[in-house]
CHARMM-style PDB file with segment names, atoms N, HN, CA, C and O in Angstrom:
ATOM      1  N   PRO     1     191.543 -18.829 143.900  1.00  0.00      PROA
ATOM      2  CA  PRO     1     192.467 -18.343 143.648  1.00  0.00      PROA
ATOM      3  C   PRO     1     192.637 -16.830 144.638  1.00  0.00      PROA
ATOM      4  O   PRO     1     191.603 -16.410 145.158  1.00  0.00      PROA
ATOM      5  N   LYS     2     193.606 -16.256 144.808  1.00  0.00      PROA
ATOM      6  HN  LYS     2     194.446 -16.597 144.386  1.00  0.00      PROA
ATOM      7  CA  LYS     2     193.828 -14.782 145.048  1.00  0.00      PROA
ATOM      8  C   LYS     2     194.625 -14.238 143.425  1.00  0.00      PROA
ATOM      9  O   LYS     2     195.128 -14.879 142.502  1.00  0.00      PROA
ATOM     10  N   PRO     3     194.392 -12.553 143.708  1.00  0.00      PROA
ATOM     11  CA  PRO     3     193.874 -11.422 142.964  1.00  0.00      PROA
ATOM     12  C   PRO     3     195.636 -11.633 142.639  1.00  0.00      PROA
ATOM     13  O   PRO     3     196.338 -11.879 143.620  1.00  0.00      PROA
ATOM     14  N   ALA     4     195.902 -11.592 142.094  1.00  0.00      PROA
ATOM     15  HN  ALA     4     195.332 -11.393 141.297  1.00  0.00      PROA
ATOM     16  CA  ALA     4     197.665 -11.478 141.178  1.00  0.00      PROA
ATOM     17  C   ALA     4     197.717  -9.785 140.915  1.00  0.00      PROA
ATOM     18  O   ALA     4     198.414  -9.201 140.085  1.00  0.00      PROA
ATOM     19  N   GLY     5     196.760  -9.193 141.885  1.00  0.00      PROA
ATOM     20  HN  GLY     5     196.193  -9.667 142.559  1.00  0.00      PROA
ATOM     21  CA  GLY     5     197.077  -7.707 141.374  1.00  0.00      PROA
ATOM     22  C   GLY     5     196.761  -7.302 139.882  1.00  0.00      PROA
ATOM     23  O   GLY     5     197.507  -6.430 139.437  1.00  0.00      PROA
ATOM     24  N   ARG     6     195.962  -7.693 139.186  1.00  0.00      PROA
ATOM     25  HN  ARG     6     195.356  -8.401 139.548  1.00  0.00      PROA
ATOM     26  CA  ARG     6     195.986  -7.375 138.063  1.00  0.00      PROA
ATOM     27  C   ARG     6     194.021  -6.663 138.552  1.00  0.00      PROA
ATOM     28  O   ARG     6     193.818  -5.450 138.609  1.00  0.00      PROA
ATOM     29  N   ARG     7     192.928  -7.659 138.816  1.00  0.00      PROA
ATOM     30  HN  ARG     7     193.093  -8.644 138.770  1.00  0.00      PROA
ATOM     31  CA  ARG     7     191.803  -6.871 138.936  1.00  0.00      PROA
ATOM     32  C   ARG     7     191.680  -8.043 139.950  1.00  0.00      PROA
ATOM     33  O   ARG     7     192.295  -9.105 140.050  1.00  0.00      PROA
ATOM     34  N   SER     8     190.374  -7.315 140.879  1.00  0.00      PROA
ATOM     35  HN  SER     8     189.874  -6.452 140.797  1.00  0.00      PROA
ATOM     36  CA  SER     8     189.473  -8.610 141.579  1.00  0.00      PROA
ATOM     37  C   SER     8     188.945  -9.431 141.413  1.00  0.00      PROA
ATOM     38  O   SER     8     188.483 -10.156 142.294  1.00  0.00      PROA
ATOM     39  N   ALA     9     188.854  -9.567 140.389  1.00  0.00      PROA
ATOM     40  HN  ALA     9     189.229  -8.978 139.673  1.00  0.00      PROA
ATOM     41  CA  ALA     9     187.906 -11.012 139.703  1.00  0.00      PROA
ATOM     42  C   ALA     9     189.070 -12.085 139.300  1.00  0.00      PROA
ATOM     43  O   ALA     9     190.271 -11.852 139.159  1.00  0.00      PROA
ATOM     44  N   PRO    10     188.640 -12.860 139.209  1.00  0.00      PROA
ATOM     45  CA  PRO    10     189.920 -14.454 139.464  1.00  0.00      PROA
ATOM     46  C   PRO    10     190.047 -14.378 137.619  1.00  0.00      PROA
ATOM     47  O   PRO    10     189.317 -13.756 136.846  1.00  0.00      PROA
ATOM     48  N   GLU    11     191.188 -15.210 137.324  1.00  0.00      PROA
ATOM     49  HN  GLU    11     191.781 -15.715 137.952  1.00  0.00      PROA
ATOM     50  CA  GLU    11     191.361 -14.716 135.590  1.00  0.00      PROA
ATOM     51  C   GLU    11     190.615 -15.943 135.264  1.00  0.00      PROA
ATOM     52  O   GLU    11     190.358 -17.086 135.641  1.00  0.00      PROA
ATOM     53  N   PRO    12     190.414 -15.063 134.353  1.00  0.00      PROA
ATOM     54  CA  PRO    12     189.535 -16.195 132.706  1.00  0.00      PROA
ATOM     55  C   PRO    12     190.211 -16.941 132.169  1.00  0.00      PROA
ATOM     56  O   PRO    12     191.373 -17.017 132.570  1.00  0.00      PROA
ATOM     57  N   PRO    13     189.905 -17.546 131.378  1.00  0.00      PROA
ATOM     58  CA  PRO    13     190.459 -18.430 130.752  1.00  0.00      PROA
ATOM     59  C   PRO    13     191.369 -18.209 130.329  1.00  0.00      PROA
ATOM     60  O   PRO    13     192.348 -18.909 130.590  1.00  0.00      PROA
ATOM     61  N   GLU    14     191.455 -17.036 129.410  1.00  0.00      PROA
ATOM     62  HN  GLU    14     190.660 -16.468 129.199  1.00  0.00      PROA
ATOM     63  CA  GLU    14     191.706 -16.582 127.855  1.00  0.00      PROA
ATOM     64  C   GLU    14     193.379 -16.368 128.442  1.00  0.00      PROA
ATOM     65  O   GLU    14     194.180 -17.016 127.769  1.00  0.00      PROA
ATOM     66  N   PRO    15     194.001 -15.558 129.587  1.00  0.00      PROA
ATOM     67  CA  PRO    15     195.524 -15.877 129.452  1.00  0.00      PROA
ATOM     68  C   PRO    15     196.159 -16.881 129.812  1.00  0.00      PROA
ATOM     69  O   PRO    15     197.350 -16.940 129.508  1.00  0.00      PROA
ATOM     70  N   ALA    16     195.670 -17.742 130.410  1.00  0.00      PROA
ATOM     71  HN  ALA    16     194.703 -17.695 130.657  1.00  0.00      PROA
ATOM     72  CA  ALA    16     195.769 -19.129 130.666  1.00  0.00      PROA
ATOM     73  C   ALA    16     196.037 -19.700 129.498  1.00  0.00      PROA
ATOM     74  O   ALA    16     196.988 -20.371 129.099  1.00  0.00      PROA
ATOM     75  N   GLY    17     195.048 -19.330 129.011  1.00  0.00      PROA
ATOM     76  HN  GLY    17     194.274 -18.785 129.336  1.00  0.00      PROA
ATOM     77  CA  GLY    17     195.112 -20.128 127.273  1.00  0.00      PROA
ATOM     78  C   GLY    17     196.118 -19.781 126.286  1.00  0.00      PROA
ATOM     79  O   GLY    17     196.513 -20.427 125.316  1.00  0.00      PROA
ATOM     80  N   ALA    18     196.419 -18.765 126.670  1.00  0.00      PROA
ATOM     81  HN  ALA    18     196.097 -18.240 127.458  1.00  0.00      PROA
ATOM     82  CA  ALA    18     197.107 -17.903 125.621  1.00  0.00      PROA
ATOM     83  C   ALA    18     198.653 -17.849 125.703  1.00  0.00      PROA
ATOM     84  O   ALA    18     199.596 -17.405 125.049  1.00  0.00      PROA
ATOM     85  N   HSD    19     198.388 -18.626 127.002  1.00  0.00      PROA
ATOM     86  HN  HSD    19     197.621 -18.988 127.533  1.00  0.00      PROA
ATOM     87  CA  HSD    19     200.247 -18.476 127.435  1.00  0.00      PROA
ATOM     88  C   HSD    19     200.572 -19.309 126.808  1.00  0.00      PROA
ATOM     89  O   HSD    19     201.195 -19.268 125.748  1.00  0.00      PROA
ATOM     90  N   ALA    20     199.872 -20.912 127.861  1.00  0.00      PROA
ATOM     91  HN  ALA    20     199.365 -20.945 128.723  1.00  0.00      PROA
ATOM     92  CA  ALA    20     200.046 -21.836 127.020  1.00  0.00      PROA
ATOM     93  C   ALA    20     199.747 -22.217 126.084  1.00  0.00      PROA
ATOM     94  O   ALA    20     199.523 -23.422 126.204  1.00  0.00      PROA
ATOM     95  N   ASP    21     199.541 -21.768 124.797  1.00  0.00      PROA
ATOM     96  HN  ASP    21     199.723 -20.789 124.700  1.00  0.00      PROA
ATOM     97  CA  ASP    21     199.245 -21.545 123.399  1.00  0.00      PROA
ATOM     98  C   ASP    21     201.397 -21.622 122.959  1.00  0.00      PROA
ATOM     99  O   ASP    21     202.102 -22.287 122.199  1.00  0.00      PROA
ATOM    100  N   GLY    22     201.609 -20.593 123.913  1.00  0.00      PROA
ATOM    101  HN  GLY    22     201.036 -20.053 124.530  1.00  0.00      PROA
ATOM    102  CA  GLY    22     202.862 -20.002 123.207  1.00  0.00      PROA
ATOM    103  C   GLY    22     203.331 -18.867 123.220  1.00  0.00      PROA
ATOM    104  O   GLY    22     204.553 -18.735 123.147  1.00  0.00      PROA
ATOM    105  N   LYS    23     202.536 -17.817 123.312  1.00  0.00      PROA
ATOM    106  HN  LYS    23     201.543 -17.924 123.371  1.00  0.00      PROA
ATOM    107  CA  LYS    23     202.294 -16.315 122.611  1.00  0.00      PROA
ATOM    108  C   LYS    23     203.305 -16.047 123.945  1.00  0.00      PROA
ATOM    109  O   LYS    23     203.491 -16.751 124.937  1.00  0.00      PROA
ATOM    110  N   SER    24     203.682 -15.190 123.692  1.00  0.00      PROA
ATOM    111  HN  SER    24     203.532 -14.618 122.886  1.00  0.00      PROA
ATOM    112  CA  SER    24     205.016 -14.073 124.346  1.00  0.00      PROA
ATOM    113  C   SER    24     204.121 -12.942 125.156  1.00  0.00      PROA
ATOM    114  O   SER    24     203.178 -12.344 124.639  1.00  0.00      PROA
ATOM    115  N   VAL    25     204.505 -12.781 126.299  1.00  0.00      PROA
ATOM    116  HN  VAL    25     205.272 -13.266 126.719  1.00  0.00      PROA
ATOM    117  CA  VAL    25     204.219 -11.927 126.970  1.00  0.00      PROA
ATOM    118  C   VAL    25     204.185 -10.373 126.830  1.00  0.00      PROA
ATOM    119  O   VAL    25     203.502  -9.624 127.528  1.00  0.00      PROA
ATOM    120  N   SER    26     205.031  -9.999 125.813  1.00  0.00      PROA
ATOM    121  HN  SER    26     205.586 -10.608 125.246  1.00  0.00      PROA
ATOM    122  CA  SER    26     204.623  -8.609 124.665  1.00  0.00      PROA
ATOM    123  C   SER    26     203.065  -8.766 124.640  1.00  0.00      PROA
ATOM    124  O   SER    26     202.264  -7.992 125.165  1.00  0.00      PROA
ATOM    125  N   GLU    27     202.673 -10.330 123.676  1.00  0.00      PROA
ATOM    126  HN  GLU    27     203.324 -10.959 123.250  1.00  0.00      PROA
ATOM    127  CA  GLU    27     202.146 -10.600 122.656  1.00  0.00      PROA
ATOM    128  C   GLU    27     200.452 -10.593 123.641  1.00  0.00      PROA
ATOM    129  O   GLU    27     199.407 -10.570 122.992  1.00  0.00      PROA
ATOM    130  N   LEU    28     200.424 -10.611 124.860  1.00  0.00      PROA
ATOM    131  HN  LEU    28     201.274 -10.630 125.388  1.00  0.00      PROA
ATOM    132  CA  LEU    28     199.223 -11.229 126.501  1.00  0.00      PROA
ATOM    133  C   LEU    28     199.450  -9.683 126.545  1.00  0.00      PROA
ATOM    134  O   LEU    28     198.661  -9.138 125.773  1.00  0.00      PROA
ATOM    135  N   LEU    29     200.207  -8.856 127.145  1.00  0.00      PROA
ATOM    136  HN  LEU    29     200.848  -9.300 127.771  1.00  0.00      PROA
ATOM    137  CA  LEU    29     199.889  -7.815 127.245  1.00  0.00      PROA
ATOM    138  C   LEU    29     199.497  -6.659 126.194  1.00  0.00      PROA
ATOM    139  O   LEU    29     198.978  -5.648 126.666  1.00  0.00      PROA
ATOM    140  N   ALA    30     199.736  -6.744 124.607  1.00  0.00      PROA
ATOM    141  HN  ALA    30     200.158  -7.565 124.224  1.00  0.00      PROA
ATOM    142  CA  ALA    30     199.444  -6.211 123.810  1.00  0.00      PROA
ATOM    143  C   ALA    30     197.523  -6.737 123.163  1.00  0.00      PROA
ATOM    144  O   ALA    30     196.821  -6.046 122.425  1.00  0.00      PROA
ATOM    145  N   ALA    31     197.216  -7.882 123.660  1.00  0.00      PROA
ATOM    146  HN  ALA    31     197.786  -8.444 124.260  1.00  0.00      PROA
ATOM    147  CA  ALA    31     195.968  -8.192 123.602  1.00  0.00      PROA
ATOM    148  C   ALA    31     194.919  -7.853 124.926  1.00  0.00      PROA
ATOM    149  O   ALA    31     193.689  -7.873 124.878  1.00  0.00      PROA
ATOM    150  N   PHE    32     195.654  -7.579 125.953  1.00  0.00      PROA
ATOM    151  HN  PHE    32     196.653  -7.562 125.992  1.00  0.00      PROA
ATOM    152  CA  PHE    32     194.440  -7.386 126.430  1.00  0.00      PROA
ATOM    153  C   PHE    32     195.060  -6.256 127.562  1.00  0.00      PROA
ATOM    154  O   PHE    32     194.621  -6.237 128.711  1.00  0.00      PROA
ATOM    155  N   GLY    33     195.809  -5.602 127.239  1.00  0.00      PROA
ATOM    156  HN  GLY    33     196.166  -5.617 126.305  1.00  0.00      PROA
ATOM    157  CA  GLY    33     195.875  -4.044 127.588  1.00  0.00      PROA
ATOM    158  C   GLY    33     196.433  -2.754 126.625  1.00  0.00      PROA
ATOM    159  O   GLY    33     196.734  -1.624 127.011  1.00  0.00      PROA
ATOM    160  N   GLY    34     196.482  -3.504 124.740  1.00  0.00      PROA
ATOM    161  HN  GLY    34     196.237  -4.422 124.427  1.00  0.00      PROA
ATOM    162  CA  GLY    34     197.852  -2.832 124.449  1.00  0.00      PROA
ATOM    163  C   GLY    34     199.212  -2.500 124.450  1.00  0.00      PROA
ATOM    164  O   GLY    34     199.730  -1.520 123.915  1.00  0.00      PROA
ATOM    165  N   GLY    35     199.720  -3.339 125.055  1.00  0.00      PROA
ATOM    166  HN  GLY    35     199.299  -4.135 125.490  1.00  0.00      PROA
ATOM    167  CA  GLY    35     201.104  -3.404 125.972  1.00  0.00      PROA
ATOM    168  C   GLY    35     201.263  -2.550 127.333  1.00  0.00      PROA
ATOM    169  O   GLY    35     200.528  -1.837 128.017  1.00  0.00      PROA
ATOM    170  N   ASP    36     203.064  -3.141 127.385  1.00  0.00      PROA
ATOM    171  HN  ASP    36     203.661  -3.720 126.830  1.00  0.00      PROA
ATOM    172  CA  ASP    36     203.474  -2.393 128.667  1.00  0.00      PROA
ATOM    173  C   ASP    36     203.873  -1.360 128.770  1.00  0.00      PROA
ATOM    174  O   ASP    36     203.655  -0.357 129.450  1.00  0.00      PROA
ATOM    175  N   SER    37     204.518  -1.679 128.002  1.00  0.00      PROA
ATOM    176  HN  SER    37     204.695  -2.494 127.450  1.00  0.00      PROA
ATOM    177  CA  SER    37     205.733   0.107 128.570  1.00  0.00      PROA
ATOM    178  C   SER    37     204.912   1.395 127.301  1.00  0.00      PROA
ATOM    179  O   SER    37     205.480   2.470 127.111  1.00  0.00      PROA
ATOM    180  N   PRO    38     203.933   1.143 126.758  1.00  0.00      PROA
ATOM    181  CA  PRO    38     202.903   2.455 126.001  1.00  0.00      PROA
ATOM    182  C   PRO    38     202.631   2.373 127.023  1.00  0.00      PROA
ATOM    183  O   PRO    38     203.646   2.745 127.613  1.00  0.00      PROA
ATOM    184  N   ARG    39     201.421   1.960 128.216  1.00  0.00      PROA
ATOM    185  HN  ARG    39     200.597   1.658 127.736  1.00  0.00      PROA
ATOM    186  CA  ARG    39     201.116   2.037 128.775  1.00  0.00      PROA
ATOM    187  C   ARG    39     201.533   3.220 130.072  1.00  0.00      PROA
ATOM    188  O   ARG    39     200.909   4.257 130.296  1.00  0.00      PROA
ATOM    189  N   ARG    40     202.682   2.756 130.773  1.00  0.00      PROA
ATOM    190  HN  ARG    40     203.190   1.914 130.591  1.00  0.00      PROA
ATOM    191  CA  ARG    40     203.456   2.708 131.600  1.00  0.00      PROA
ATOM    192  C   ARG    40     203.643   4.247 131.276  1.00  0.00      PROA
ATOM    193  O   ARG    40     203.171   5.158 131.956  1.00  0.00      PROA
ATOM    194  N   ARG    41     204.724   4.455 129.656  1.00  0.00      PROA
ATOM    195  HN  ARG    41     205.108   3.715 129.104  1.00  0.00      PROA
ATOM    196  CA  ARG    41     204.853   5.593 129.426  1.00  0.00      PROA
ATOM    197  C   ARG    41     203.764   6.967 129.793  1.00  0.00      PROA
ATOM    198  O   ARG    41     204.080   8.038 130.313  1.00  0.00      PROA
ATOM    199  N   ARG    42     202.621   6.584 129.400  1.00  0.00      PROA
ATOM    200  HN  ARG    42     202.365   5.715 128.978  1.00  0.00      PROA
ATOM    201  CA  ARG    42     201.254   7.726 129.237  1.00  0.00      PROA
ATOM    202  C   ARG    42     201.035   7.884 131.030  1.00  0.00      PROA
ATOM    203  O   ARG    42     200.749   8.940 131.594  1.00  0.00      PROA
ATOM    204  N   ARG    43     201.217   6.773 131.592  1.00  0.00      PROA
ATOM    205  HN  ARG    43     201.449   5.915 131.134  1.00  0.00      PROA
ATOM    206  CA  ARG    43     200.878   7.186 132.793  1.00  0.00      PROA
ATOM    207  C   ARG    43     201.825   7.909 133.843  1.00  0.00      PROA
ATOM    208  O   ARG    43     201.372   8.431 134.861  1.00  0.00      PROA
ATOM    209  N   ARG    44     203.412   7.897 133.461  1.00  0.00      PROA
ATOM    210  HN  ARG    44     203.780   7.473 132.634  1.00  0.00      PROA
ATOM    211  CA  ARG    44     204.140   8.815 133.826  1.00  0.00      PROA
ATOM    212  C   ARG    44     203.629  10.152 133.370  1.00  0.00      PROA
ATOM    213  O   ARG    44     203.406  11.153 134.051  1.00  0.00      PROA
ATOM    214  N   GLU    45     203.496   9.974 132.136  1.00  0.00      PROA
ATOM    215  HN  GLU    45     203.677   9.161 131.583  1.00  0.00      PROA
ATOM    216  CA  GLU    45     203.048  12.246 131.586  1.00  0.00      PROA
ATOM    217  C   GLU    45     202.136  12.375 131.833  1.00  0.00      PROA
ATOM    218  O   GLU    45     201.535  13.427 132.050  1.00  0.00      PROA
ATOM    219  N   ASP    46     201.711  11.099 131.874  1.00  0.00      PROA
ATOM    220  HN  ASP    46     202.199  10.244 131.698  1.00  0.00      PROA
ATOM    221  CA  ASP    46     199.799  11.795 132.755  1.00  0.00      PROA
ATOM    222  C   ASP    46     199.806  12.314 134.335  1.00  0.00      PROA
ATOM    223  OT1 ASP    46     198.764  12.708 134.860  1.00  0.00      PROA
TER     224      ASP     46
END
């Protein structure tokens, strides 16, 4: 599979399993990167 832009490596079974499990996108982002909004804000300030 082609990289979706997240990483060059193939997607691990974690995101697929979590998504199929019915977790919200926010929960996934929090689980994999601590959340999208806070990261974006920090990047902007940085």
